[in-house]
Every structure is written in structure tokens, then in C-alpha cells.
C-alpha positions as CSV (number, residue, x, y, z in Angstrom):
1,M,24.3,-8.9,48.8
2,K,24.7,-6.2,46.2
3,D,28.1,-7.7,45.0
4,K,26.1,-10.7,44.0
5,I,23.6,-8.7,42.1
6,V,26.4,-6.6,40.5
7,A,28.1,-9.9,39.3
8,D,24.7,-11.1,38.0
9,V,24.4,-8.0,36.0
10,E,28.0,-8.1,34.6
11,R,27.3,-11.6,33.4
12,L,24.1,-10.4,31.8
13,I,26.0,-7.7,30.0
14,D,28.8,-10.0,28.9
15,N,26.2,-12.2,27.1
16,N,24.6,-9.1,25.7
17,R,27.4,-6.8,24.5
18,S,25.3,-4.9,22.0
19,S,22.5,-4.2,24.5
20,I,21.2,-1.0,26.0
21,L,22.6,-2.1,29.4
22,A,26.0,-2.7,27.9
23,F,25.9,0.8,26.4
24,A,25.0,2.3,29.8
25,Y,27.8,0.1,31.4
26,N,30.4,1.4,29.0
27,N,29.2,5.2,29.4
28,K,29.1,4.9,33.3
29,N,25.4,6.1,33.1
30,R,23.1,6.2,36.2
31,Y,20.7,4.0,34.1
32,L,22.6,1.0,35.0
33,N,23.0,2.0,38.7
34,D,19.2,2.5,38.8
35,F,18.8,-1.0,37.2
36,I,21.0,-2.6,39.8
37,E,18.9,-0.7,42.6
38,M,15.8,-2.1,41.2
39,L,17.1,-5.7,41.2
40,S,18.3,-5.2,44.8
41,F,14.8,-4.2,45.6
42,F,13.4,-7.4,44.1
43,D,16.0,-9.3,46.1
44,N,15.1,-7.6,49.3
45,Y,11.4,-8.3,48.7
46,D,11.8,-11.9,47.8
47,S,14.9,-13.7,46.8
48,L,13.1,-16.2,44.9
49,L,11.4,-13.6,42.8
50,Y,14.7,-12.1,42.0
51,K,16.1,-15.4,41.0
52,K,13.1,-15.8,38.6
53,I,13.7,-12.4,37.1
54,I,17.4,-12.8,36.5
55,S,16.6,-16.2,35.0
56,K,14.1,-14.6,32.6
57,L,16.4,-12.0,31.7
58,N,19.2,-14.4,30.8
59,G,17.0,-16.3,28.5
60,P,16.2,-14.0,25.5
61,N,18.7,-12.1,23.4
62,L,18.7,-8.7,25.0
63,N,20.8,-7.4,22.0
64,D,17.6,-7.5,20.0
65,I,16.1,-4.1,21.0
66,Q,12.5,-5.4,20.7
67,V,13.2,-8.2,23.0
68,Y,14.8,-5.9,25.4
69,L,11.9,-3.2,25.4
70,Q,9.5,-6.0,26.0
71,N,11.3,-7.3,29.0
72,I,12.1,-3.8,30.5
73,S,8.4,-2.8,30.2
74,E,7.5,-5.8,32.2
75,L,10.2,-4.9,34.8
76,V,9.0,-1.3,35.1
77,I,5.4,-2.4,35.8
78,I,6.3,-5.1,38.3
79,Y,8.8,-2.7,40.1
80,Y,5.9,-0.1,40.4
81,I,3.4,-2.7,41.7
82,L,5.9,-4.0,44.4
83,R,6.6,-0.5,45.6
84,T,3.0,0.6,45.6
85,Y,0.4,-2.3,45.7
86,N,2.1,-5.5,46.9
87,K,-0.7,-7.1,48.9
88,N,-0.9,-10.9,47.8
89,F,1.7,-10.1,45.0
90,I,2.2,-13.2,42.6
91,F,4.6,-13.3,39.9
92,E,3.3,-14.9,36.6
93,P,0.1,-16.4,38.4
94,K,-1.2,-19.5,36.4
95,Y,-4.9,-19.3,35.0
96,N,-6.7,-21.2,32.3
97,G,-4.6,-24.2,31.8
98,G,-1.3,-22.7,32.8
99,R,-1.4,-19.5,30.9
100,N,0.0,-16.6,33.0
101,P,-0.1,-12.7,32.8
102,E,3.0,-10.8,34.3
103,C,1.6,-10.5,37.8
104,C,-1.3,-10.1,40.2
105,F,-2.0,-8.4,43.4
106,D,-4.9,-7.6,45.6
107,I,-6.6,-4.2,46.4
108,G,-9.4,-4.7,48.9
109,N,-11.4,-7.9,47.7
110,I,-10.4,-7.5,44.1
111,T,-7.5,-9.3,42.5
112,V,-5.8,-7.1,39.7
113,N,-4.0,-9.0,37.0
114,I,-1.6,-7.4,34.6
115,E,-0.2,-8.4,31.1
116,V,2.2,-6.3,29.3
117,K,2.8,-5.8,25.6
118,C,5.4,-3.8,23.7
119,P,4.5,-3.3,20.0
120,N,7.3,-3.9,17.4
121,Y,7.6,-0.7,15.3
122,D,10.2,-2.0,12.9
123,K,7.7,-2.3,10.0
124,R,6.3,1.2,10.8
125,I,9.7,2.8,10.8
126,G,10.5,1.1,7.3
127,E,7.3,2.5,6.0
128,E,8.0,5.9,7.2
129,Q,11.4,5.9,5.6
130,Q,10.0,5.1,2.2
131,D,10.8,7.7,-0.6
132,G,7.8,10.0,-1.4
133,I,4.9,11.3,0.7
134,T,3.6,9.0,3.5
135,V,0.0,8.9,4.8
136,L,-1.1,7.6,8.1
137,P,-4.9,7.1,8.2
138,G,-6.5,8.6,11.2
139,Y,-8.8,5.5,11.4
140,R,-9.5,2.1,9.8
141,Y,-11.0,2.6,6.4
142,D,-14.6,1.5,5.9
143,N,-13.7,0.7,2.3
144,K,-10.0,0.3,1.6
145,E,-10.5,0.0,-2.2
146,L,-12.3,3.3,-2.4
147,A,-9.5,5.0,-0.3
148,D,-7.0,3.7,-2.6
149,I,-8.9,5.1,-5.5
150,I,-9.0,8.5,-3.9
151,I,-5.4,8.6,-3.1
152,D,-4.5,7.4,-6.7
153,D,-6.9,10.2,-8.0
154,I,-5.0,13.0,-5.8
155,Y,-1.8,11.7,-7.1
156,H,-2.6,12.1,-10.7
157,T,-4.9,15.2,-10.2
158,C,-2.1,17.1,-8.5
159,N,0.4,15.9,-11.0
160,M,2.7,14.9,-8.0
161,S,6.3,13.8,-8.8
162,S,6.7,11.8,-5.6
163,S,4.6,8.6,-4.8
164,I,2.2,8.5,-2.0
165,N,2.6,5.6,0.5
166,Q,0.0,4.6,3.0
167,I,1.5,3.7,6.3
168,S,-0.3,0.6,7.8
169,L,-2.3,1.0,10.9
170,M,-1.3,-1.3,13.9
171,D,-4.9,-2.1,15.1
172,N,-4.5,-5.8,14.0
173,K,-1.6,-5.9,16.5
174,L,-4.0,-4.7,19.2
175,K,-6.5,-7.4,18.1
176,D,-3.7,-10.0,18.6
177,Y,-3.0,-8.7,22.1
178,L,-6.7,-8.6,23.0
179,C,-7.0,-12.2,22.0
180,S,-3.9,-13.4,23.9
181,A,-4.8,-11.5,27.1
182,N,-8.2,-12.7,27.2
183,Q,-6.9,-16.2,27.2
184,K,-4.4,-15.5,30.0
185,F,-6.8,-13.6,32.3
186,S,-9.1,-15.0,34.7
187,N,-12.9,-14.5,34.1
188,K,-13.8,-14.4,37.9
189,S,-16.0,-11.4,38.9
190,S,-13.5,-10.7,41.7
191,H,-10.7,-10.1,39.1
192,F,-9.9,-6.8,37.5
193,N,-7.8,-7.4,34.3
194,I,-5.4,-4.7,32.7
195,L,-3.6,-5.0,29.5
196,V,-0.5,-2.7,29.3
197,I,0.6,-1.3,26.0
198,S,4.1,0.2,26.2
199,L,4.9,2.9,23.8
200,E,7.4,5.7,23.0
201,I,6.1,9.0,21.7
202,F,2.9,10.9,22.3
203,N,1.8,10.5,18.6
204,D,1.8,6.6,19.1
205,L,-0.3,7.1,22.3
206,D,-2.7,9.3,20.2
207,E,-2.8,6.5,17.6
208,W,-3.5,3.7,20.2
209,Y,-6.1,5.7,22.0
210,R,-8.0,6.0,18.7
211,Y,-7.8,2.2,18.4
212,L,-9.7,2.2,21.7
213,Y,-12.2,4.9,21.3
214,G,-12.1,6.2,18.0
215,K,-14.0,5.1,14.8
216,Q,-14.5,1.3,15.1
217,G,-12.5,1.3,18.3
218,V,-12.3,-2.0,20.3
219,F,-13.8,-0.2,23.3
220,T,-16.8,1.3,21.3
221,N,-20.2,-0.4,20.2
222,N,-18.8,-0.7,16.7
223,S,-15.5,-2.4,17.3
224,F,-13.8,-3.7,14.0
225,Y,-12.7,-6.8,16.1
226,K,-15.6,-9.1,16.6
227,G,-13.6,-11.7,18.6
228,K,-13.9,-12.3,22.4
229,Y,-12.2,-10.1,24.7
230,D,-14.4,-9.4,27.6
231,N,-12.0,-10.6,30.1
232,I,-10.1,-7.3,29.6
233,D,-11.4,-4.6,31.8
234,A,-8.9,-1.8,31.0
235,I,-5.9,-0.9,28.9
236,L,-3.0,1.1,30.3
237,L,-1.3,3.3,27.6
238,T,2.2,4.3,28.8
239,N,5.3,5.6,27.3
240,I,7.9,3.5,29.1
241,V,9.8,2.9,25.8
242,A,10.7,6.6,25.8
243,G,13.1,6.1,28.5
244,H,14.8,2.9,27.4
245,K,16.2,3.5,23.7
246,G,19.5,4.7,24.8
247,N,18.9,8.4,25.2
248,F,20.1,9.0,28.7
249,G,20.5,12.7,28.7
250,S,18.5,13.6,31.7
251,D,19.3,12.8,35.5
252,I,16.2,10.8,36.1
253,N,15.5,7.2,37.3
254,L,14.1,5.7,34.1
255,W,13.1,2.5,35.9
256,L,10.3,4.2,37.9
257,L,6.9,4.2,36.3
258,D,6.0,7.2,38.3
259,N,8.2,9.1,35.8
260,Y,6.2,8.3,32.7
261,F,2.8,9.1,31.3
262,N,0.2,6.5,32.3
263,L,-3.4,6.5,31.2
264,L,-5.7,3.7,32.4
265,C,-8.6,3.3,29.8
266,P,-11.6,1.4,31.0
267,Y,-13.7,-0.8,28.8
268,S,-16.8,0.7,30.2
269,L,-19.1,-1.1,27.9
270,S,-18.1,-4.5,29.4
271,L,-17.5,-3.6,33.1
272,S,-20.0,-4.9,35.7
273,K,-21.4,-2.8,38.3
274,D,-18.8,-3.9,40.9
275,K,-15.8,-3.5,38.4
276,N,-17.0,0.0,37.4
277,K,-17.2,0.9,41.1
278,F,-13.6,-0.4,41.4
279,Y,-12.3,1.5,38.6
280,K,-13.8,4.8,39.9
281,D,-12.7,4.1,43.5
282,Y,-9.1,2.8,42.8
283,G,-8.4,2.2,39.2
284,I,-8.5,5.8,38.1
285,D,-5.5,6.6,40.7
286,L,-3.8,3.1,40.2
287,F,-0.9,4.5,38.1
288,G,-0.9,8.0,39.2
289,N,-3.0,11.1,38.7
290,E,-2.8,11.4,34.9
291,T,-5.8,9.4,34.2
292,K,-8.1,11.7,36.6
293,L,-6.6,14.8,35.0
294,F,-7.3,13.3,31.6
295,F,-11.1,12.9,32.4
296,Q,-11.0,16.5,33.6
297,Y,-9.6,17.6,30.2
298,L,-12.1,15.6,28.3
299,E,-15.0,17.4,30.1
300,K,-13.5,20.7,29.2
301,I,-13.0,19.7,25.6
302,E,-16.7,18.6,25.3
303,N,-17.8,22.0,26.4
304,I,-15.5,23.7,24.0
305,E,-16.5,21.5,21.0
306,L,-19.9,22.9,21.1
307,Y,-18.5,26.1,19.6
308,L,-16.0,24.6,17.2
309,P,-16.3,23.7,13.4
310,N,-16.1,20.2,12.5
311,E,-12.6,20.4,11.1
312,E,-11.3,21.6,14.5
313,I,-13.2,18.9,16.4
314,N,-11.9,16.1,14.1
315,E,-8.2,17.4,14.9
316,I,-9.0,17.4,18.6
317,N,-10.3,13.9,18.4
318,L,-7.3,12.6,16.4
319,F,-4.7,13.9,19.0
320,Q,-6.6,13.6,22.4
321,I,-3.5,12.8,24.3
322,S,-1.1,15.3,22.8
323,G,-3.8,17.8,23.3
324,F,-4.1,16.8,27.0
325,I,-0.3,17.2,27.5
326,E,-0.5,20.8,26.1
327,W,-3.4,21.5,28.4
328,R,-1.6,20.0,31.3
329,K,1.5,22.1,30.7
330,S,-0.8,25.1,30.8
331,L,-1.8,24.2,34.4
332,N,1.9,24.5,35.2
333,N,1.6,21.0,36.9
334,K,5.2,19.8,36.1
335,N,5.4,16.8,38.6
336,K,5.8,14.4,35.8
337,F,8.9,13.9,33.8
338,S,6.9,12.5,30.8
339,S,5.2,16.0,30.1
340,E,8.6,17.8,30.5
341,L,10.9,15.5,28.4
342,F,8.8,13.6,26.1
């Protein structure tokens, strides 16, 4: 059985010789062995599911790092669900005229649907590598023209020799994801729909958390996006990408979602009474204990903020997740590799 899977993987690598998988194969890294172990699990669970996954992997160009990261992000999520919550699991269920999220499964009388997205950071990296000083806005501008005037004034007043380059926010990408996932998800009251955003570093997680709950965040009363996305009940922010960029320096199974930071953010303003109860009873622990710990951290921060100046409060709000990681380390609770390595 495993010989067949190894043969399938070798064919996959032969067709994608510049891929991360090929790099792991050439360096005899455990990353590839763990990948084969995951595929074996899929095959043992359901041989038809395995065939669908292998077929899906053989379709795109995995030499393209963005294509690869999107595909592996989906696999890591599916692997976790099958190992943890596999009741009535369906791979790519069909809703709304044949549109499909990645998977669904049941917890009690609720069907959980999951859609996975992995943002492309090529444009962001290019902007960060420009000559001069780069500026990343903390939030979407109320008045972009006024912001441009202020930055230009700073440049001339300070007689700066280097240009000031503004880095584009990625909240419009989130808007696209919301629109797409909203069309894929069921609107049944018995369905709880989760959009997964797969990221790399904690600064990225901070930024996307601000897109949800910061100024004009999509999970606030003053969302910058006025479109329809009420089918989305929560967004999972995770750093899966951190384990799949070719940096295999640690002896850890990088295909296990348990080994990453996972924060399930509820769209509380939209949740029905039953869905809110489901989130509190099951959702908060659905992807590990980080979400519950994060809410404990927020409670402590709210108490501390009563005694802080506005400048310090603003800094805390800009870097909520990074601050949480530091707080978590202080608890000496090191059962997650995300907080130790990333």
C-alpha cells in the first residue's frame, strides 16, 4: 500500500522538480516522510478520498510557490479534521449551484464547512524591497489624499534624502475572500461556516486581525466592505505557511495543524443565538486551546489599558497577536511549536 503512495509521490516530484517537495526529497528531510504518512492516512481512511487528493495535486504547477502553499494549506486543514472531527466528513461538498468549500463535517447537530485561502504576498514583498523608507498603514485611511499630503509634507519638512513608499494593505484581498466564500457556503441555520486564512509570520497575523476587528474591520459595525458576507460565521487565522517555505531546520511534523498557531475569530455581530452557543461550546476549542487563551489575554489587556496612555494602547491594538505570544511565553506554556519557533 505504501509502495503505491511512494510511487505516486515520486511521480508528483518528477513533474514538479523545482517544488518544495522536490527540495525535501533531495535533502532526505522528514518533511517528505511526514507528507507520505499523511497521504497514507488519507488512503486508509478512504481510498477514494486519497485518489481525489492525488488527482488534485497533479493538476496545478506545484513549482509555483503560491500554488503550492494554497494546496498544502488545504491539506493540513483536511488532515487535522479527519484526525480530530471526522463525523460525516465530506470532501468538497456541493452547495449553491455546485460551488464547493474544502470540506464539511458534523459536530452534534451542526455541520461545519471550511474554505481555505492563502494570500499571495509577491506584491507586498516587492513593495518592501523598494529603495527608501517603507510605511505600512496600521488601518485603512479615512482620507487617502490627506494621508498622501501628510507623508509628502513629512518628506519635505524633514529634508529626507530617501523616498517614502507606502505599502498597500491587503484588506481588499480579504474582501475578495469574503465574497467568494459567502457564495460557496450554505446559508442553513444548522451550518457553521469557517473561512481559513493561511499566513506566515505573526506580523501578518496581527495585520489580518486588524482587518477583522480594527478600524473599519469587517467584523465590526463600521466595516469598510458593504457587500454581503453573512454566511461567514468565523475566520481562522493560522500560520501554516511558516512551515512550508523550505526552512526545515527543526525536527517537527509540519503537516500537523496542532503544531501551528490557530485563532478562530467569530463574526459575533452576525451569529444567531444557536451559532453563538455552538462557538462557545465547541468552536473556541475546535483548533486547539490558543483561542481560549487569547480571550483570557484580551481580558487582562482590557484591565491594563485603564491605566495606560493612548500611545501605548494604540501600540497594543496594532499588535494584538504578537503581544499575546509574548504573554503566552510568560506563562511558560510551551506545548505549541508556533510560539517556540515562529
